[in-house]
ZAMARGU-4260 file (C-alpha; in steps of 0.2 Angstrom, whole numbers, plus 5000, padded with zeros to 4 digits):
<rodrens>
0) 5561/5428/5220 | 5573/5418/5231 | 5572/5400/5236 | 5560/5398/5251 | 5566/5388/5267
5) 5558/5372/5261 | 5567/5372/5245 | 5583/5377/5253 | 5582/5362/5264 | 5578/5350/5249
10) 5593/5358/5241 | 5605/5356/5255 | 5601/5337/5255 | 5610/5337/5238 | 5626/5342/5246
15) 5638/5328/5247 | 5644/5334/5264 | 5627/5333/5271 | 5617/5320/5262 | 5619/5307/5248
20) 5624/5320/5235 | 5614/5317/5219 | 5610/5299/5224 | 5594/5293/5234 | 5590/5282/5249
25) 5593/5266/5240 | 5612/5269/5242 | 5611/5270/5261 | 5613/5257/5274 | 5600/5254/5287
30) 5602/5257/5305 | 5598/5245/5319 | 5580/5243/5325 | 5584/5244/5343 | 5583/5262/5349
35) 5600/5270/5351 | 5603/5287/5360 | 5620/5295/5357 | 5625/5309/5370 | 5640/5320/5368
40) 5646/5330/5383 | 5658/5345/5381 | 5667/5351/5366 | 5675/5334/5360 | 5659/5324/5364
45) 5648/5337/5355 | 5659/5338/5340 | 5659/5319/5338 | 5640/5318/5339 | 5639/5332/5326
50) 5651/5323/5314 | 5642/5306/5318 | 5625/5313/5313 | 5632/5321/5297 | 5639/5304/5292
55) 5622/5295/5297 | 5613/5308/5287 | 5624/5304/5272 | 5625/5285/5274 | 5610/5279/5284
60) 5592/5278/5277 | 5583/5289/5289 | 5566/5280/5285 | 5573/5266/5296 | 5582/5277/5309
65) 5580/5274/5327 | 5595/5284/5332 | 5593/5300/5343 | 5607/5313/5346 | 5609/5325/5360
70) 5624/5337/5362 | 5626/5344/5380 | 5638/5358/5382 | 5641/5374/5393 | 5646/5385/5378
75) 5631/5392/5369 | 5642/5397/5354 | 5650/5380/5351 | 5632/5372/5352 | 5626/5384/5338
80) 5641/5379/5327 | 5636/5361/5326 | 5627/5362/5309 | 5620/5345/5308 | 5611/5346/5325
85) 5594/5354/5327 | 5596/5368/5340 | 5585/5366/5355 | 5579/5349/5349 | 5596/5340/5349
90) 5606/5352/5360 | 5605/5357/5378 | 5616/5371/5386 | 5622/5369/5404 | 5620/5387/5407
95) 5606/5397/5415 | 5605/5416/5419 | 5604/5412/5437 | 5621/5404/5438 | 5633/5419/5438
100) 5623/5427/5453 | 5622/5410/5462 | 5641/5407/5460 | 5645/5424/5466 | 5635/5422/5482
105) 5642/5407/5492 | 5628/5409/5505 | 5615/5406/5492 | 5622/5389/5485 | 5610/5375/5489
110) 5616/5363/5502 | 5616/5348/5490 | 5629/5357/5480 | 5639/5363/5495 | 5641/5345/5501
115) 5654/5342/5487 | 5659/5359/5481 | 5676/5366/5485 | 5672/5380/5498 | 5687/5390/5492
120) 5682/5390/5474 | 5670/5402/5465 | 5664/5396/5449 | 5666/5408/5434 | 5652/5404/5422
125) 5645/5415/5408 | 5639/5403/5395 | 5655/5402/5386 | 5661/5386/5393 | 5669/5379/5409
130) 5687/5385/5406 | 5694/5367/5409 | 5688/5368/5427 | 5679/5352/5431 | 5670/5360/5446
135) 5662/5372/5434 | 5655/5358/5424 | 5647/5349/5439 | 5641/5365/5446 | 5632/5370/5430
140) 5623/5353/5430 | 5619/5354/5448 | 5610/5370/5447 | 5591/5366/5449 | 5585/5375/5433
145) 5599/5366/5422 | 5597/5349/5430 | 5578/5349/5427 | 5580/5355/5409 | 5593/5341/5406
150) 5583/5328/5414 | 5568/5333/5404 | 5577/5333/5388 | 5585/5316/5392 | 5568/5308/5395
155) 5560/5316/5379 | 5575/5310/5368 | 5575/5292/5375 | 5556/5291/5374 | 5556/5298/5356
160) 5568/5284/5351 | 5558/5270/5360 | 5542/5277/5351 | 5549/5271/5334 | 5553/5254/5341
165) 5542/5251/5357 | 5545/5237/5368 | 5563/5234/5365 | 5579/5238/5374 | 5589/5254/5373
170) 5607/5257/5369 | 5615/5273/5376 | 5632/5278/5370 | 5640/5293/5380 | 5654/5302/5372
175) 5665/5314/5381 | 5683/5321/5384 | 5689/5318/5401 | 5703/5332/5402 | 5692/5348/5401
180) 5679/5355/5411 | 5661/5351/5404 | 5664/5333/5399 | 5676/5329/5413 | 5666/5337/5426
185) 5649/5329/5421 | 5652/5312/5413 | 5650/5302/5429 | 5634/5311/5435 | 5627/5311/5417
190) 5628/5293/5416 | 5620/5290/5433 | 5607/5303/5428 | 5603/5293/5412 | 5602/5277/5423
195) 5589/5285/5434 | 5579/5292/5420 | 5578/5274/5412 | 5575/5266/5429 | 5563/5278/5437
200) 5555/5290/5424 | 5553/5277/5410 | 5552/5261/5421 | 5564/5250/5412 | 5573/5236/5420
205) 5592/5237/5421 | 5593/5222/5410 | 5584/5231/5396 | 5597/5245/5393 | 5616/5247/5391
210) 5626/5262/5394 | 5642/5262/5385 | 5655/5276/5385 | 5668/5282/5372 | 5680/5293/5382
215) 5694/5303/5374 | 5711/5303/5383 | 5720/5320/5386 | 5733/5317/5372 | 5719/5320/5360
220) 5720/5339/5364 | 5739/5340/5366 | 5741/5348/5349 | 5728/5361/5351 | 5737/5378/5352
225) 5737/5386/5369 | 5732/5371/5380 | 5741/5368/5396 | 5746/5350/5395 | 5748/5347/5414
230) 5731/5354/5417 | 5724/5341/5404 | 5733/5327/5413 | 5728/5332/5430 | 5709/5334/5425
235) 5710/5317/5416 | 5718/5308/5431 | 5705/5315/5443 | 5691/5310/5431 | 5699/5292/5430
240) 5700/5291/5449 | 5681/5293/5449 | 5678/5282/5434 | 5689/5268/5440 | 5680/5268/5457
245) 5662/5268/5450 | 5666/5255/5437 | 5669/5244/5453 | 5656/5248/5465 | 5645/5233/5462
250) 5660/5222/5466 | 5666/5233/5481 | 5649/5236/5488 | 5651/5255/5486 | 5637/5267/5481
255) 5635/5282/5470 | 5625/5296/5480 | 5615/5307/5468 | 5622/5325/5470 | 5607/5333/5463
260) 5589/5337/5466 | 5589/5345/5483 | 5579/5336/5496 | 5579/5320/5486 | 5595/5311/5487
265) 5596/5295/5476 | 5608/5281/5477 | 5614/5269/5464 | 5624/5253/5466 | 5626/5249/5448
270) 5643/5252/5440 | 5643/5268/5430 | 5645/5261/5412 | 5643/5243/5406 | 5659/5245/5397
275) 5670/5259/5393 | 5681/5262/5377 | 5696/5273/5379 | 5700/5283/5363 | 5717/5291/5361
280) 5727/5300/5347 | 5742/5290/5352 | 5747/5273/5346 | 5763/5264/5350 | 5771/5274/5335
285) 5768/5290/5345 | 5757/5305/5344 | 5754/5312/5326 | 5750/5330/5320 | 5731/5326/5319
290) 5727/5317/5335 | 5710/5326/5337 | 5705/5322/5320 | 5711/5304/5321 | 5702/5301/5337
295) 5686/5309/5332 | 5686/5300/5315 | 5690/5283/5323 | 5676/5285/5336 | 5663/5291/5323
300) 5667/5277/5311 | 5667/5264/5324 | 5650/5269/5330 | 5644/5270/5312 | 5649/5252/5310
305) 5640/5248/5327 | 5623/5257/5323 | 5622/5250/5305 | 5613/5234/5301 | 5630/5224/5298
310) 5628/5205/5301 | 5639/5190/5302 | 5634/5172/5302 | 5636/5163/5318 | 5630/5145/5320
315) 5622/5146/5303 | 5611/5161/5308 | 5614/5180/5305 | 5619/5189/5320 | 5619/5208/5321
320) 5636/5216/5324 | 5630/5229/5336 | 5624/5215/5349 | 5641/5206/5347 | 5651/5222/5351
325) 5640/5228/5365 | 5636/5211/5373 | 5651/5200/5372 | 5665/5210/5378 | 5662/5206/5397
330) 5661/5187/5394 | 5678/5188/5384 | 5686/5197/5398 | 5680/5185/5411 | 5686/5170/5402
335) 5703/5178/5399 | 5705/5184/5417 | 5701/5167/5424 | 5715/5159/5414 | 5728/5173/5417
340) 5725/5181/5434 | 5739/5172/5443 | 5751/5178/5431 | 5764/5191/5438 | 5760/5202/5423
345) 5742/5204/5429 | 5739/5213/5445 | 5724/5206/5454 | 5720/5224/5460 | 5718/5231/5442
350) 5701/5235/5434 | 5699/5226/5417 | 5683/5234/5412 | 5691/5245/5399 | 5692/5243/5380
355) 5705/5251/5368 | 5699/5255/5351 | 5708/5251/5335 | 5700/5256/5319 | 5704/5257/5300
360) 5694/5260/5285 | 5696/5258/5266 | 5683/5268/5257 | 5677/5268/5239 | 5673/5286/5235
365) 5657/5281/5225 | 5648/5297/5227 | 5663/5307/5220 | 5666/5294/5206 | 5648/5294/5201
370) 5648/5313/5202 | 5662/5313/5190 | 5652/5302/5178 | 5637/5313/5180 | 5647/5328/5176
375) 5654/5321/5160 | 5637/5315/5155 | 5630/5333/5158 | 5644/5341/5148 | 5641/5328/5133
380) 5622/5332/5132 | 5623/5351/5136 | 5627/5356/5118 | 5612/5347/5111 | 5600/5354/5124
385) 5607/5371/5120 | 5599/5370/5103 | 5583/5380/5104 | 5575/5371/5089 | 5558/5379/5087
390) 5560/5393/5100 | 5562/5406/5087 | 5556/5424/5084 | 5542/5417/5073 | 5536/5405/5087
395) 5536/5419/5099 | 5526/5430/5087 | 5514/5415/5084 | 5511/5414/5103 | 5508/5433/5104
400) 5496/5433/5089 | 5487/5418/5097 | 5484/5427/5113 | 5477/5442/5105 | 5492/5453/5109
405) 5499/5453/5092 | 5495/5472/5088 | 5487/5487/5095 | 5471/5485/5083 | 5468/5468/5090
410) 5468/5473/5108 | 5457/5488/5105 | 5445/5477/5095 | 5445/5464/5109 | 5441/5477/5122
415) 5427/5484/5112 | 5420/5467/5109 | 5421/5463/5127 | 5412/5479/5132 | 5398/5475/5120
420) 5401/5491/5112 | 5389/5496/5098 | 5386/5513/5090 | 5368/5519/5093 | 5365/5529/5077
425) 5354/5545/5078 | 5345/5552/5063 | 5358/5553/5048 | 5361/5570/5040 | 5356/5573/5022
430) 5368/5577/5009 | 5365/5595/5008 | 5366/5596/5027 | 5383/5588/5026 | 5389/5599/5013
435) 5383/5615/5021 | 5387/5608/5039 | 5371/5613/5046 | 5354/5606/5053 | 5353/5587/5054
440) 5372/5586/5052 | 5376/5597/5067 | 5364/5587/5078 | 5372/5570/5072 | 5390/5576/5075
445) 5386/5582/5093 | 5377/5566/5097 | 5390/5555/5090 | 5404/5564/5099 | 5395/5563/5116
450) 5392/5544/5113 | 5411/5541/5111 | 5416/5553/5124 | 5405/5544/5137 | 5413/5526/5133
455) 5427/5527/5147 | 5414/5531/5160 | 5404/5516/5157 | 5405/5501/5169 | 5407/5489/5155
460) 5423/5498/5149 | 5433/5494/5165 | 5426/5476/5166 | 5431/5474/5148 | 5449/5479/5151
465) 5450/5467/5166 | 5442/5453/5155 | 5454/5455/5141 | 5469/5456/5152 | 5464/5439/5160
470) 5461/5432/5143 | 5478/5437/5138 | 5486/5429/5153 | 5476/5413/5150 | 5480/5412/5132
475) 5498/5414/5136 | 5497/5400/5148 | 5488/5389/5136 | 5500/5392/5122 | 5515/5389/5133
480) 5507/5373/5139 | 5508/5367/5121 | 5526/5373/5119 | 5530/5364/5135 | 5526/5347/5127
485) 5538/5351/5113 | 5552/5360/5121 | 5551/5358/5139 | 5544/5370/5152 | 5547/5388/5146
490) 5555/5392/5163 | 5567/5377/5161 | 5570/5382/5143 | 5575/5399/5149 | 5586/5392/5163
495) 5595/5380/5152 | 5595/5385/5134 | 5588/5402/5130 | 5602/5413/5124 | 5593/5426/5114
500) 5580/5439/5118 | 5567/5432/5106 | 5567/5415/5114 | 5557/5408/5128 | 5550/5420/5141
505) 5562/5434/5137 | 5555/5434/5120 | 5537/5436/5126 | 5541/5449/5138 | 5551/5459/5124
510) 5535/5458/5113 | 5524/5464/5127 | 5536/5478/5130 | 5537/5483/5112 | 5518/5483/5111
515) 5517/5495/5126 | 5530/5507/5118 | 5520/5507/5102 | 5504/5512/5111 | 5513/5525/5121
520) 5520/5533/5104 | 5502/5532/5096 | 5495/5542/5111 | 5509/5554/5111 | 5507/5557/5092
525) 5488/5560/5094 | 5490/5571/5109 | 5502/5581/5099 | 5489/5583/5085 | 5476/5589/5098
530) 5461/5580/5105 | 5450/5595/5112 | 5432/5594/5106 | 5433/5609/5095 | 5448/5602/5086
535) 5440/5585/5083 | 5424/5594/5076 | 5435/5604/5065 | 5443/5588/5058 | 5426/5581/5055
540) 5420/5596/5047 | 5435/5597/5036 | 5431/5579/5030 | 5413/5584/5027 | 5418/5599/5016
545) 5431/5588/5007 | 5416/5578/5000 | 5415/5590/4986 | 5405/5605/4979 | 5391/5595/4972
550) 5373/5600/4974 | 5369/5584/4982 | 5378/5570/4990 | 5375/5552/4986 | 5371/5539/4999
555) 5387/5530/4996 | 5397/5546/4998 | 5387/5550/5013 | 5390/5533/5022 | 5409/5533/5018
560) 5410/5550/5026 | 5400/5544/5041 | 5412/5529/5043 | 5427/5541/5042 | 5420/5553/5054
565) 5416/5539/5067 | 5433/5532/5065 | 5441/5549/5068 | 5430/5552/5084 | 5435/5534/5090
570) 5453/5537/5087 | 5453/5553/5099 | 5441/5546/5112 | 5439/5527/5114 | 5455/5521/5106
575) 5466/5533/5117 | 5456/5527/5132 | 5459/5509/5128 | 5477/5511/5125 | 5480/5521/5141
580) 5472/5508/5151 | 5480/5493/5142 | 5498/5500/5144 | 5496/5498/5163 | 5487/5481/5160
585) 5501/5474/5149 | 5513/5480/5162 | 5503/5469/5174 | 5503/5455/5162 | 5522/5456/5161
590) 5524/5456/5180 | 5512/5441/5181 | 5523/5431/5169 | 5539/5436/5178 | 5531/5432/5195
595) 5526/5415/5189 | 5542/5412/5180 | 5553/5417/5194 | 5544/5406/5206 | 5550/5390/5197
600) 5564/5398/5187 | 5574/5403/5203 | 5572/5385/5209 | 5578/5377/5193 | 5592/5389/5191
605) 5598/5388/5208 | 5596/5369/5209 | 5605/5366/5192 | 5619/5379/5196 | 5621/5371/5213
610) 5621/5353/5205 | 5633/5359/5192 | 5645/5365/5206 | 5644/5349/5215 | 5647/5339/5200
615) 5661/5350/5194 | 5669/5350/5212 | 5669/5331/5213 | 5674/5329/5195 | 5689/5339/5199
620) 5692/5332/5217 | 5690/5314/5212 | 5705/5316/5200 | 5717/5318/5215 | 5721/5307/5229
625) 5708/5311/5242 | 5716/5304/5258 | 5710/5314/5272 | 5720/5319/5287 | 5715/5303/5297
630) 5729/5290/5294 | 5718/5276/5298 | 5706/5279/5284 | 5711/5278/5266 | 5704/5277/5249
635) 5702/5259/5242 | 5702/5266/5225 | 5705/5284/5218 | 5706/5292/5201 | 5723/5299/5204
640) 5729/5304/5187 | 5747/5303/5194 | 5745/5285/5198 | 5745/5271/5186 | 5730/5262/5193
645) 5721/5279/5194 | 5723/5282/5176 | 5717/5264/5172 | 5702/5267/5183 | 5698/5284/5175
650) 5698/5275/5158 | 5687/5262/5165 | 5674/5276/5171 | 5676/5285/5155 | 5672/5270/5145
655) 5655/5268/5152 | 5650/5285/5145 | 5645/5278/5128 | 5634/5287/5116 | 5619/5276/5121
660) 5622/5279/5139 | 5623/5298/5137 | 5607/5298/5126 | 5598/5288/5139 | 5603/5301/5152
665) 5598/5315/5140 | 5581/5307/5137 | 5577/5305/5155 | 5583/5323/5158 | 5571/5330/5145
670) 5557/5319/5150 | 5558/5325/5168 | 5557/5343/5162 | 5542/5339/5151 | 5533/5329/5165
675) 5517/5339/5169 | 5519/5334/5187 | 5534/5345/5188 | 5525/5361/5182 | 5519/5370/5197
680) 5522/5387/5188 | 5504/5391/5187 | 5500/5387/5205 | 5504/5395/5222 | 5508/5378/5231
685) 5527/5380/5227 | 5532/5371/5242 | 5526/5355/5235 | 5538/5357/5221 | 5555/5348/5225
690) 5567/5352/5210 | 5581/5343/5220 | 5571/5327/5220 | 5567/5329/5202 | 5586/5329/5198
695) 5589/5316/5210 | 5577/5304/5201 | 5586/5307/5185 | 5602/5300/5192 | 5593/5286/5201
700) 5586/5280/5185 | 5603/5279/5177 | 5615/5276/5191 | 5605/5271/5206 | 5605/5252/5201
705) 5622/5253/5195 | 5630/5255/5212 | 5634/5237/5217 | 5640/5232/5200 | 5650/5248/5199
710) 5659/5244/5215 | 5665/5227/5209 | 5670/5235/5192 | 5680/5248/5201 | 5689/5236/5212
715) 5693/5224/5198 | 5699/5238/5187 | 5710/5246/5200 | 5718/5231/5207 | 5720/5220/5192
720) 5737/5217/5185 | 5730/5215/5168 | 5732/5230/5157 | 5717/5225/5146 | 5705/5228/5161
725) 5702/5246/5157 | 5694/5241/5141 | 5675/5240/5144 | 5672/5226/5132 | 5685/5215/5141
730) 5679/5220/5158 | 5661/5215/5153 | 5668/5198/5148 | 5676/5196/5165 | 5660/5201/5174
735) 5651/5188/5165 | 5663/5174/5170 | 5661/5170/5188 | 5677/5161/5191 | 5687/5175/5183
740) 5677/5188/5192 | 5680/5180/5209 | 5699/5178/5205 | 5700/5197/5201 | 5690/5202/5217
745) 5701/5190/5228 | 5716/5200/5221 | 5707/5216/5226 | 5702/5209/5243 | 5720/5204/5247
750) 5727/5221/5243 | 5714/5229/5254 | 5716/5217/5269 | 5735/5219/5268 | 5733/5238/5269
755) 5721/5238/5283 | 5731/5225/5293 | 5746/5237/5292 | 5736/5253/5296 | 5725/5247/5311
760) 5734/5250/5327 | 5726/5253/5345 | 5722/5271/5348 | 5731/5271/5365 | 5749/5268/5367
765) 5752/5253/5379 | 5766/5249/5391 | 5765/5231/5387 | 5761/5220/5372 | 5743/5218/5368
770) 5746/5200/5365 | 5746/5198/5384 | 5728/5204/5386 | 5712/5197/5381 | 5711/5193/5362
775) 5703/5208/5353 | 5686/5207/5345 | 5690/5210/5327 | 5677/5213/5314 | 5679/5217/5296
780) 5663/5225/5289 | 5662/5224/5270 | 5648/5226/5257 | 5637/5212/5258 | 5640/5205/5240
785) 5658/5204/5244 | 5657/5194/5261 | 5662/5177/5253 | 5677/5184/5245 | 5683/5193/5260
790) 5678/5179/5271 | 5691/5168/5262 | 5705/5181/5261 | 5704/5190/5278 | 5708/5176/5290
795) 5724/5172/5282 | 5730/5190/5282 | 5723/5198/5297 | 5721/5183/5308 | 5710/5167/5310
800) 5699/5176/5323 | 5693/5190/5311 | 5674/5190/5309 | 5668/5196/5292 | 5652/5205/5292
805) 5641/5211/5278 | 5632/5228/5276 | 5619/5232/5263 | 5624/5246/5251 | 5641/5248/5260
810) 5655/5256/5250 | 5668/5255/5264 | 5679/5241/5272 | 5679/5245/5290 | 5691/5235/5302
815) 5685/5237/5320 | 5697/5230/5334 | 5691/5232/5351 | 5704/5227/5363 | 5694/5223/5379
820) 5701/5220/5397 | 5715/5233/5396 | 5719/5240/5414 | 5723/5258/5416 | 5740/5254/5422
825) 5745/5248/5405 | 5741/5264/5396 | 5756/5275/5391 | 5757/5292/5400 | 5747/5287/5415
830) 5761/5290/5427 | 5764/5307/5420 | 5746/5311/5423 | 5747/5305/5441 | 5763/5315/5444
835) 5754/5331/5438 | 5739/5327/5449 | 5750/5323/5464 | 5760/5339/5462 | 5744/5349/5462
840) 5737/5340/5478 | 5754/5343/5487 | 5754/5362/5484 | 5735/5363/5487 | 5733/5371/5470
845) 5718/5382/5470 | 5713/5376/5453 | 5710/5358/5459 | 5693/5353/5453 | 5679/5347/5463
850) 5685/5346/5481 | 5700/5335/5476 | 5711/5340/5491 | 5697/5334/5503 | 5699/5318/5512
855) 5684/5311/5503 | 5691/5314/5486 | 5709/5309/5489 | 5702/5294/5497 | 5696/5287/5481
860) 5708/5274/5474 | 5721/5278/5461 | 5716/5272/5443 | 5731/5260/5444 | 5737/5253/5461
865) 5753/5251/5471 | 5758/5234/5465 | 5763/5241/5448 | 5772/5256/5456 | 5782/5245/5468
870) 5788/5234/5453 | 5792/5249/5442 | 5800/5260/5456 | 5787/5274/5453 | 5780/5282/5468
875) 5765/5293/5470 | 5765/5304/5486 | 5747/5305/5487 | 5744/5286/5484 | 5758/5281/5496
880) 5750/5292/5510 | 5734/5283/5507 | 5742/5266/5507 | 5751/5270/5523 | 5734/5274/5531
885) 5727/5258/5525 | 5742/5248/5531 | 5741/5255/5548 | 5723/5251/5550 | 5724/5233/5542
890) 5740/5229/5552 | 5733/5234/5568 | 5717/5224/5566 | 5727/5209/5561 | 5738/5212/5577
895) 5722/5213/5588 | 5716/5197/5580 | 5701/5204/5570 | 5707/5198/5553 | 5704/5180/5549
900) 5706/5169/5534 | 5697/5154/5527 | 5708/5139/5525 | 5724/5142/5515 | 5730/5159/5518
905) 5735/5162/5500 | 5718/5158/5492 | 5705/5160/5505 | 5694/5175/5508 | 5699/5188/5521
910) 5686/5190/5535 | 5684/5205/5547 | 5678/5198/5563 | 5666/5209/5573 | 5663/5220/5558
915) 5648/5231/5559 | 5638/5242/5547 | 5639/5258/5557 | 5652/5273/5555 | 5654/5283/5571
920) 5658/5301/5572 | 5672/5307/5584 | 5659/5312/5597 | 5651/5295/5596 | 5668/5287/5598
925) 5671/5297/5614 | 5654/5292/5621 | 5658/5274/5617 | 5674/5275/5626 | 5666/5281/5642
930) 5653/5268/5641 | 5665/5254/5637 | 5675/5259/5653 | 5660/5254/5663 | 5662/5236/5657
935) 5681/5235/5657 | 5682/5223/5672 | 5670/5210/5665 | 5680/5194/5661 | 5676/5193/5643
940) 5686/5194/5626 | 5687/5211/5619 | 5676/5206/5604 | 5663/5199/5615 | 5663/5214/5627
945) 5662/5226/5612 | 5648/5215/5605 | 5638/5216/5621 | 5640/5235/5620 | 5635/5236/5602
950) 5620/5225/5605 | 5614/5238/5618 | 5615/5252/5605 | 5607/5241/5592 | 5623/5240/5581
955) 5623/5222/5575 | 5640/5213/5573 | 5643/5203/5557 | 5658/5193/5550 | 5662/5200/5533
960) 5672/5191/5520 | 5681/5204/5510 | 5681/5198/5492 | 5680/5215/5482 | 5682/5209/5464
965) 5674/5193/5461 | 5672/5191/5442 | 5689/5196/5436 | 5703/5207/5442 | 5707/5206/5460
970) 5707/5190/5470 | 5706/5190/5489 | 5723/5184/5495 | 5733/5188/5510 | 5746/5197/5499
975) 5734/5210/5492 | 5724/5213/5508 | 5730/5231/5508 | 5724/5233/5490 | 5707/5225/5495
980) 5704/5239/5507 | 5712/5253/5497 | 5700/5249/5482 | 5685/5251/5493 | 5685/5268/5502
985) 5669/5265/5510 | 5675/5249/5518 | 5691/5258/5524 | 5681/5271/5533 | 5671/5258/5542
990) 5686/5248/5547 | 5694/5264/5553 | 5679/5268/5563 | 5679/5250/5570 | 5697/5252/5575
995) 5694/5268/5584 | 5681/5259/5594 | 5693/5245/5599 | 5707/5257/5603 | 5695/5267/5613
1000) 5690/5251/5623 | 5709/5246/5625 | 5713/5264/5631 | 5699/5264/5643 | 5704/5247/5650
</rodrens>
């Protein structure tokens, strides 16, 4: 009988890769109370969410969990491969059976999709991804059936998180790659969709939720075989054009128009993300071989630090790390930009709403080290447990005899007794009748034989067989209950110790089998000798004749003969019937024992074998350097036998495995096996039996409370320069001396901080020094009991602005560096990405995504602007054309006197005199030209005449100060007036339309 699904789930929780291994919840950190929804888009985003959930399952106490996950992808196969996520519950596929037919029929595409779709492109979608085509991703999300499904799932997931912690705010973290098809094509729309769900469906105020993004730069996928790097760059640049624009719309007065929900267009004037973190596989040292692994691990570990209840002390009060990281970035950038905006290094036109991630972690592989200890303990006690003690053949025979299954005669007697069998004697024959075999003797013989022969047909016979069978099973169970208290449960004894056929359940089954064989042989022998009535009568007659040739027979001789005659008749009638029936019934008894045994035996054997594999695996792996492929994460300690410190630590660990310690472990182990609460063998409610939990409880008893102390011991032993430290007695003395203990821990903290300081680099190569930007937010998250030690050490090594946070039950040292206020122009590789994009636009590449060669899309500003290009000599043909259009409009308005400045030209806001909130079509402009011709002879200034006309058509003229970026970034000066207009495509369209009106009036005049 295999493990059922419930037992398999319990067993999986023991896997070190999925859960906490053999250790329970008290070794896990807690997550924040504020609901947090983490959404992954596309391949990179979903892989990150899957890995993040695996880490949270392993390291976060789910009893306090308010975190929800959602993976959204267009590839059904990839979604199924995310093993930590619940299919359907935590995954949504952006594919619907209606999509292929819809994509193949342009006339059937809804108008709200045609409005932005490239009319020359036909989406190719089959549920296996978007093929790195951004338009495929957006098209999939825009299909009504998919859009409704995604919106409904978002609402359900967010509400589920809020149900755990009602009344609070919500953090939303969106993770996506921006160089493919699904993530790159949907991340803007998905963020605004989340906003709309929070605002409209759930009714939250904007101040009550944050939407933060972790976006992977294209270099994360450069090393993947078969990828087209120019396509990755082009996709990423196009995505950054949109991102940079929508990160500024609150300052520029722009608007995001909802592209979905036909007939119900919605607008948003909020910026797309409250803050955006860019993650790359590139550092200033270049691109490594594991950029994808490095980037995903860094994002996962950074978010892990955010969602855990890490706290630091601020103004004497504990402050959550997550609120500091999520809430204080904007303020830091504002302060910095106010001081630095006039510097020539910082273009006023750039957007400083981005953050670059730096991350490093020193991990103590406590699970692996504890598994090594547990494995060694298991080996030390296994020999003693293998001693079967009283589980001998004599004990099994005793069990059999006690149950009434000791021999054939006992079973026959039990059945006869249970049937209430009694012989009803008829008139006994006289001696002479017996000797001469006549008269009364003949009558008696026939009546007796008929009586025995009719026994099997009696109802009591079958009831007696069933009754005796039940009694045998019950007696076995009762006897095994007694043996359980002495030697552990019989199924566990078989699983762990039984090596011989005469021990444990195997011995009982062997005895029953032997009894059935014996009965079969008896039946065979008697059948061979014949059992037909005439033969039985002849045998009885022969016995009567053998009494002797005396004239008379004494009563004694007569009674002795009668007893032998009845026995002979029973042997060939009743006893054969009983044995035939009991052969089948004893088979049922064996099957019953096997079934009961297997129900729990399979659980125990599978669980114990599984645990032994885990312990052995980690016992072996912990002896080697376990540094993973991510170079920003390393082991703070490891039992590397090739390393001096590793050998010392191994001796330290081994020194804990004293005889009393192992004896304590053995006693707990056996006590668990003997615990009557762990014996569901005789019930059918097997799902309630959690063998994995039983084993977990053993290790909890011995090692669960040892974690924190073990952490300090490991660090001291590993980093100490004192060779005596691997001696357990010496280490005990150090642990008791607080001054000496702190000195040794300070030594370990110094080594760890030095290593972290060398490893943590920004995961984005920059064209200029980070020191010129906003000072990074730097946090070191350490186990809570080590905060004072690291608080004294870290500032001197990492820097005075480092904030040391404490985390309960933590066994890693996480260094998080968020470098906020990094403009896109400062990120390495941006010019190459722009070049790939510009080249595609120039040749009108059919694989451009969305309608990127349309005037509207090209009109979006570049992620970094002309000031930097002009200084560096780099030119973008697409952007230069756009700037040329802007310059012509702005210069002409200035020439005509419609641009004004307040006070000092270098500092004041730019104003557009006569600006109006209407955009005119070409037909409207032509009509306006004709109408203006009728008033050309009036003696009024142009602006006044135009104003009179616009009043007639209900178009109100306003005087607009153009101050696009007010908080940080661009300042409105005369020198960057072109950039002001270029960064606001909506404003440019209005100015262009306004100039058309003016030029039409001038032409009419």
